[in-house]
MDTraj code that builds the backbone (N, CA, C; nanometers):
import mdtraj as md
import numpy as np

residues = "UNK UNK UNK UNK UNK UNK UNK UNK UNK UNK UNK UNK UNK UNK UNK UNK UNK UNK UNK UNK UNK UNK UNK UNK UNK UNK UNK UNK UNK UNK UNK UNK UNK UNK UNK UNK UNK UNK UNK UNK UNK UNK UNK UNK UNK UNK UNK UNK UNK UNK UNK UNK UNK UNK UNK UNK UNK UNK UNK UNK UNK UNK UNK UNK UNK UNK UNK UNK UNK UNK UNK UNK UNK UNK UNK UNK UNK UNK UNK UNK UNK UNK UNK UNK UNK UNK UNK UNK UNK UNK UNK UNK UNK UNK UNK UNK UNK UNK UNK UNK UNK UNK UNK UNK UNK UNK UNK UNK UNK UNK UNK UNK UNK UNK UNK UNK UNK UNK UNK".split()
xyz = np.array([
    [1.5862, -0.3544, -0.6020],
    [1.5461, -0.2332, -0.5556],
    [1.5886, -0.2222, -0.4135],
    [1.6682, -0.1125, -0.3815],
    [1.7129, -0.0989, -0.2539],
    [1.6120, -0.0280, -0.1575],
    [1.6326, -0.0176, -0.0272],
    [1.5346, 0.0320, 0.0668],
    [1.5042, 0.1827, 0.0403],
    [1.6057, 0.2514, 0.0019],
    [1.5646, 0.3960, -0.0232],
    [1.4729, 0.4166, -0.1438],
    [1.5015, 0.3327, -0.2454],
    [1.4164, 0.3361, -0.3679],
    [1.2746, 0.2902, -0.3261],
    [1.2638, 0.1937, -0.2351],
    [1.1266, 0.1371, -0.2095],
    [1.0557, 0.2433, -0.1139],
    [1.1389, 0.3152, -0.0299],
    [1.0731, 0.4216, 0.0585],
    [1.0187, 0.5244, -0.0358],
    [1.0913, 0.5674, -0.1332],
    [1.0397, 0.6701, -0.2370],
    [0.9183, 0.6180, -0.3086],
    [0.9241, 0.4978, -0.3489],
    [0.8165, 0.4393, -0.4275],
    [0.6833, 0.4387, -0.3533],
    [0.7016, 0.3842, -0.2233],
    [0.5717, 0.3804, -0.1407],
    [0.5205, 0.5191, -0.1077],
    [0.6102, 0.6127, -0.0918],
    [0.5671, 0.7516, -0.0636],
    [0.5003, 0.8121, -0.1892],
    [0.5609, 0.7949, -0.3014],
    [0.4965, 0.8395, -0.4338],
    [0.3682, 0.7881, -0.4454],
    [0.3544, 0.6525, -0.4164],
    [0.2225, 0.5884, -0.4323],
    [0.1099, 0.6442, -0.3432],
    [0.1531, 0.6822, -0.2231],
    [0.0582, 0.7401, -0.1277],
    [0.0105, 0.8829, -0.1866],
    [0.1108, 0.9609, -0.2299],
    [0.0774, 1.0866, -0.2900],
    [-0.0207, 1.0676, -0.4126],
    [0.0114, 0.9646, -0.4931],
    [-0.0765, 0.9350, -0.6135],
    [-0.2223, 0.9048, -0.5646],
    [-0.2358, 0.8350, -0.4500],
    [-0.3709, 0.7974, -0.3928],
    [-0.4399, 0.9336, -0.3550],
    [-0.3653, 1.0169, -0.2941],
    [-0.4257, 1.1421, -0.2420],
    [-0.4799, 1.2150, -0.3630],
    [-0.3952, 1.2229, -0.4720],
    [-0.4416, 1.2920, -0.5814],
    [-0.5592, 1.2289, -0.6563],
    [-0.5658, 1.1000, -0.6562],
    [-0.6802, 1.0245, -0.7068],
    [-0.8090, 1.0506, -0.6253],
    [-0.7879, 1.0558, -0.4927],
    [-0.9039, 1.0890, -0.4047],
    [-0.9540, 1.2312, -0.4220],
    [-0.8721, 1.3101, -0.4711],
    [-0.9198, 1.4549, -0.5067],
    [-1.0182, 1.4589, -0.6174],
    [-1.0186, 1.3576, -0.6970],
    [-1.1078, 1.3560, -0.8178],
    [-1.2331, 1.2624, -0.7962],
    [-1.2327, 1.1998, -0.6830],
    [-1.3491, 1.1087, -0.6481],
    [-1.4731, 1.2119, -0.6454],
    [-1.5905, 1.1487, -0.6718],
    [-1.7184, 1.2294, -0.6540],
    [-1.7291, 1.2883, -0.5164],
    [-1.7835, 1.3991, -0.4995],
    [-1.8003, 1.4582, -0.3699],
    [-1.9348, 1.4034, -0.3201],
    [-1.9425, 1.2776, -0.2895],
    [-2.0584, 1.2113, -0.2336],
    [-2.0285, 1.1513, -0.1018],
    [-2.1232, 1.0991, -0.0308],
    [-2.0927, 1.0398, 0.0990],
    [-2.0015, 0.9111, 0.0749],
    [-2.0303, 0.8295, -0.0379],
    [-1.9439, 0.7269, -0.0554],
    [-1.8036, 0.7689, -0.1036],
    [-1.8015, 0.8702, -0.1840],
    [-1.6665, 0.9220, -0.2294],
    [-1.5808, 0.9689, -0.1113],
    [-1.6406, 1.0343, -0.0189],
    [-1.5665, 1.0836, 0.1009],
    [-1.5163, 0.9686, 0.1882],
    [-1.6053, 0.8748, 0.2105],
    [-1.5745, 0.7660, 0.3028],
    [-1.4686, 0.6785, 0.2427],
    [-1.4766, 0.6438, 0.1108],
    [-1.3884, 0.5684, 0.0491],
    [-1.2466, 0.6424, 0.0382],
    [-1.2482, 0.7717, 0.0183],
    [-1.1290, 0.8424, 0.0073],
    [-1.0544, 0.8459, 0.1457],
    [-1.1223, 0.8592, 0.2482],
    [-1.0670, 0.8514, 0.3861],
    [-0.9929, 0.7161, 0.4083],
    [-1.0646, 0.5988, 0.3715],
    [-1.0029, 0.4734, 0.3928],
    [-0.8858, 0.4461, 0.3007],
    [-0.8937, 0.4737, 0.1808],
    [-0.7870, 0.4414, 0.0855],
    [-0.6651, 0.5325, 0.1171],
    [-0.6807, 0.6543, 0.1542],
    [-0.5785, 0.7427, 0.1961],
    [-0.5046, 0.6898, 0.3176],
    [-0.5785, 0.6378, 0.4128],
    [-0.5234, 0.5845, 0.5408],
    [-0.4435, 0.4618, 0.5035],
    [-0.4991, 0.3707, 0.4313],
    [-0.4258, 0.2465, 0.4084],
    [-0.2968, 0.2630, 0.3213],
    [-0.3144, 0.3547, 0.2265],
    [-0.1929, 0.3746, 0.1375],
    [-0.0857, 0.4469, 0.2205],
    [-0.1244, 0.5376, 0.2970],
    [-0.0177, 0.6077, 0.3823],
    [0.0381, 0.5138, 0.4844],
    [-0.0336, 0.4140, 0.5362],
    [0.0135, 0.3205, 0.6190],
    [0.1202, 0.2333, 0.5639],
    [0.0996, 0.1996, 0.4319],
    [0.2067, 0.1175, 0.3684],
    [0.3352, 0.1919, 0.3687],
    [0.3302, 0.3233, 0.3309],
    [0.4584, 0.4080, 0.3315],
    [0.5193, 0.4206, 0.4734],
    [0.4410, 0.4603, 0.5603],
    [0.4921, 0.4892, 0.6940],
    [0.5394, 0.3598, 0.7590],
    [0.4720, 0.2474, 0.7503],
    [0.5115, 0.1309, 0.8063],
    [0.6448, 0.0792, 0.7435],
    [0.6623, 0.0960, 0.6218],
    [0.7859, 0.0562, 0.5595],
    [0.9057, 0.1299, 0.6072],
    [0.8858, 0.2617, 0.6267],
    [0.9892, 0.3441, 0.6988],
    [1.0203, 0.2835, 0.8323],
    [0.9125, 0.2437, 0.9010],
    [0.9294, 0.1842, 1.0356],
    [1.0060, 0.0501, 1.0286],
    [0.9708, -0.0196, 0.9252],
    [1.0372, -0.1595, 0.9046],
    [1.1799, -0.1414, 0.8874],
    [1.2136, -0.0338, 0.8126],
    [1.3610, -0.0098, 0.7921],
    [1.4403, 0.0256, 0.9149],
    [1.3675, 0.0647, 1.0236],
    [1.4337, 0.0880, 1.1466],
    [1.3948, -0.0229, 1.2523],
    [1.3603, -0.1415, 1.2055],
    [1.3202, -0.2471, 1.3017],
    [1.4356, -0.2823, 1.4001],
    [1.3944, -0.3089, 1.5149],
    [1.4953, -0.3389, 1.6253],
    [1.5401, -0.4884, 1.6180],
    [1.4740, -0.5702, 1.5483],
    [1.5152, -0.7097, 1.5391],
    [1.4484, -0.7656, 1.4147],
    [1.4918, -0.8904, 1.3796],
    [1.4446, -0.9623, 1.2636],
    [1.2858, -0.9890, 1.2873],
    [1.2518, -1.0207, 1.4085],
    [1.1050, -1.0474, 1.4368],
    [1.0255, -0.9224, 1.4272],
    [1.0831, -0.8026, 1.4663],
    [1.0169, -0.6804, 1.4600],
    [0.9982, -0.6395, 1.3076],
    [1.0945, -0.6670, 1.2297],
    [1.0850, -0.6435, 1.0788],
    [0.9777, -0.7276, 1.0225],
    [0.9690, -0.8571, 1.0560],
    [0.8668, -0.9422, 0.9971],
    [0.7257, -0.8993, 1.0342],
    [0.7158, -0.8564, 1.1658],
    [0.5860, -0.8017, 1.2062],
    [0.5334, -0.6839, 1.1345],
    [0.6265, -0.5867, 1.1099],
    [0.6028, -0.4648, 1.0372],
    [0.5707, -0.4970, 0.8908],
    [0.6443, -0.5876, 0.8247],
    [0.6175, -0.6219, 0.6917],
    [0.4857, -0.6901, 0.6787],
    [0.4396, -0.7636, 0.7755],
    [0.3032, -0.8163, 0.7780],
    [0.1930, -0.7181, 0.7762],
    [0.2119, -0.6011, 0.8546],
    [0.1282, -0.4934, 0.8557],
    [0.1251, -0.4247, 0.7095],
    [0.2269, -0.4147, 0.6574],
    [0.2487, -0.3487, 0.5278],
    [0.1696, -0.4245, 0.4189],
    [0.1810, -0.5597, 0.4242],
    [0.1087, -0.6433, 0.3285],
    [-0.0334, -0.6277, 0.3488],
    [-0.0806, -0.6244, 0.4730],
    [-0.2286, -0.6046, 0.5019],
    [-0.2733, -0.4768, 0.4508],
    [-0.2058, -0.3668, 0.4731],
    [-0.2432, -0.2334, 0.4274],
    [-0.2391, -0.2161, 0.2809],
    [-0.1384, -0.2728, 0.2070],
    [-0.1398, -0.2697, 0.0691],
    [-0.2527, -0.3558, -0.0014],
    [-0.2816, -0.4632, 0.0706],
    [-0.3981, -0.5408, 0.0256],
    [-0.5304, -0.4632, 0.0471],
    [-0.5364, -0.3910, 0.1577],
    [-0.6573, -0.3073, 0.1921],
    [-0.6620, -0.1927, 0.0719],
    [-0.5535, -0.1361, 0.0525],
    [-0.5498, -0.0238, -0.0519],
    [-0.6027, -0.0814, -0.1773],
    [-0.5595, -0.1986, -0.2275],
    [-0.5958, -0.2569, -0.3514],
    [-0.7466, -0.2868, -0.3390],
    [-0.7980, -0.3281, -0.2341],
    [-0.9424, -0.3469, -0.2059],
    [-1.0250, -0.2241, -0.2472],
    [-0.9786, -0.1143, -0.1826],
    [-1.0518, 0.0161, -0.2034],
    [-1.0480, 0.0564, -0.3368],
    [-0.9364, 0.0395, -0.4109],
    [-0.9205, 0.0787, -0.5537],
    [-1.0169, -0.0150, -0.6403],
    [-1.0376, -0.1466, -0.5978],
    [-1.1333, -0.2336, -0.6630],
    [-1.2681, -0.1866, -0.6389],
    [-1.2992, -0.1330, -0.5215],
    [-1.4408, -0.0858, -0.4945],
    [-1.4654, 0.0358, -0.5793],
    [-1.3701, 0.1256, -0.5877],
    [-1.3849, 0.2476, -0.6671],
    [-1.4213, 0.2094, -0.8108],
    [-1.3438, 0.1003, -0.8638],
    [-1.3587, 0.0624, -1.0021],
    [-1.5073, -0.0023, -1.0221],
    [-1.5324, -0.0980, -0.9246],
    [-1.6686, -0.1717, -0.9432],
    [-1.7900, -0.0786, -0.9136],
    [-1.7685, 0.0266, -0.8344],
    [-1.8786, 0.1184, -0.8118],
    [-1.8847, 0.2322, -0.9211],
    [-1.7942, 0.2136, -1.0008],
    [-1.7787, 0.3113, -1.1235],
    [-1.7704, 0.4517, -1.0797],
    [-1.6881, 0.4807, -0.9707],
    [-1.6691, 0.6146, -0.9232],
    [-1.5726, 0.6933, -1.0021],
    [-1.4743, 0.6120, -1.0624],
    [-1.3822, 0.6768, -1.1602],
    [-1.3725, 0.5798, -1.2869],
    [-1.3221, 0.6375, -1.3833],
    [-1.2988, 0.5477, -1.5074],
    [-1.1705, 0.4526, -1.4821],
    [-1.1861, 0.3286, -1.5316],
    [-1.0772, 0.2382, -1.5079],
    [-0.9346, 0.2760, -1.5372],
    [-0.9248, 0.3594, -1.6481],
    [-0.7956, 0.4062, -1.6797],
    [-0.7248, 0.4871, -1.5687],
    [-0.8021, 0.5414, -1.4855],
    [-0.7409, 0.6258, -1.3670],
    [-0.6904, 0.5329, -1.2663],
    [-0.7453, 0.4055, -1.2589],
    [-0.7141, 0.3094, -1.1464],
    [-0.6118, 0.2017, -1.1915],
    [-0.6056, 0.1668, -1.3088],
    [-0.5280, 0.0409, -1.3354],
    [-0.3956, 0.0519, -1.3032],
    [-0.3071, 0.1657, -1.3165],
    [-0.1725, 0.1709, -1.2797],
    [-0.1621, 0.1485, -1.1286],
    [-0.2519, 0.2164, -1.0613],
    [-0.2331, 0.2021, -0.9148],
    [-0.2701, 0.0708, -0.8642],
    [-0.3666, 0.0036, -0.9226],
    [-0.3974, -0.1322, -0.8903],
    [-0.2824, -0.2239, -0.9206],
    [-0.2165, -0.2012, -1.0297],
    [-0.1020, -0.2899, -1.0728],
    [0.0035, -0.2607, -0.9705],
    [0.0286, -0.1339, -0.9328],
    [0.1294, -0.0987, -0.8311],
    [0.1181, -0.1623, -0.7057],
    [-0.0056, -0.1657, -0.6517],
    [-0.0357, -0.2183, -0.5201],
    [-0.0168, -0.3719, -0.5253],
    [-0.0558, -0.4306, -0.6399],
    [-0.0428, -0.5772, -0.6587],
    [0.1110, -0.6088, -0.6518],
    [0.1980, -0.5280, -0.7185],
    [0.3380, -0.5496, -0.7212],
    [0.3929, -0.5352, -0.5803],
    [0.3510, -0.4233, -0.5033],
    [0.4013, -0.4130, -0.3662],
    [0.3710, -0.5273, -0.2762],
    [0.2375, -0.5765, -0.2876],
    [0.2078, -0.6974, -0.2122],
    [0.3017, -0.8084, -0.2488],
    [0.3402, -0.8329, -0.3734],
    [0.4306, -0.9381, -0.4152],
    [0.5660, -0.9049, -0.3527],
    [0.6125, -0.7885, -0.3697],
    [0.7514, -0.7541, -0.3119],
    [0.7583, -0.7779, -0.1600],
    [0.6608, -0.7281, -0.0860],
    [0.6654, -0.7408, 0.0599],
    [0.6431, -0.8798, 0.1054],
    [0.5585, -0.9586, 0.0342],
    [0.5408, -1.1010, 0.0579],
    [0.6709, -1.1801, 0.0450],
    [0.7435, -1.1484, -0.0569],
    [0.8638, -1.2119, -0.0857],
    [0.9749, -1.1659, 0.0234],
    [0.9692, -1.0482, 0.0628],
    [1.0578, -0.9957, 0.1713],
    [1.0313, -1.0668, 0.3009],
    [0.8974, -1.0837, 0.3284],
    [0.8588, -1.1494, 0.4539],
    [0.9085, -1.2997, 0.4526],
    [0.8938, -1.3646, 0.3386],
    [0.9282, -1.5058, 0.3289],
    [1.0807, -1.5204, 0.3531],
    [1.1581, -1.4315, 0.2839],
    [1.3030, -1.4281, 0.3020],
    [1.3425, -1.4053, 0.4471],
    [1.2774, -1.3024, 0.5077],
    [1.3096, -1.2735, 0.6463],
    [1.2743, -1.3818, 0.7394],
    [1.1629, -1.4524, 0.7111],
    [1.1351, -1.5719, 0.7979],
    [1.2277, -1.6823, 0.7849],
    [1.2756, -1.7031, 0.6598],
    [1.3852, -1.8055, 0.6352],
    [1.5086, -1.7724, 0.7052],
    [1.5491, -1.6529, 0.6980],
    [1.6684, -1.6053, 0.7668],
    [1.6644, -1.6133, 0.9156],
    [1.5445, -1.5901, 0.9726],
    [1.5195, -1.6005, 1.1151],
    [1.5365, -1.7511, 1.1616],
    [1.4991, -1.8364, 1.0873],
    [1.5061, -1.9800, 1.1183],
    [1.6526, -2.0288, 1.1149],
    [1.7350, -1.9621, 1.0426],
    [1.8829, -2.0191, 1.0300],
    [1.9572, -1.9904, 1.1522],
])
top = md.Topology()
chain = top.add_chain()
for i, resn in enumerate(residues, 1):
    res = top.add_residue(resn, chain, resSeq=i)
    for name in ("N", "CA", "C"):
        top.add_atom(name, md.element.get_by_symbol(name[0]), res)
traj = md.Trajectory(xyz[None], top)
């Protein structure tokens, strides 16, 4: 997957999270969780765009670390939505799988970048 495809993928995922949040219950918990999961998912996308413009290999590694943290936070909020039974699991499974895959992709990218920096 090239960087343009990954940019599009992370942006599409952020939009999917927004759509998911629009069907969360209109409760205090629903609103608070929606705010958190929207922020973290959009951070994945926006920080990946920033990583693509990194000024150095160290800058790239730093930005990728932020992306991994934000993707993991997004996955956390999706798990909370599932465990609190705010939505049916079928609405969450694909996004949970997607964010698990993104964590793996960016973790591998970070590892490769760190190896390349040492050379």
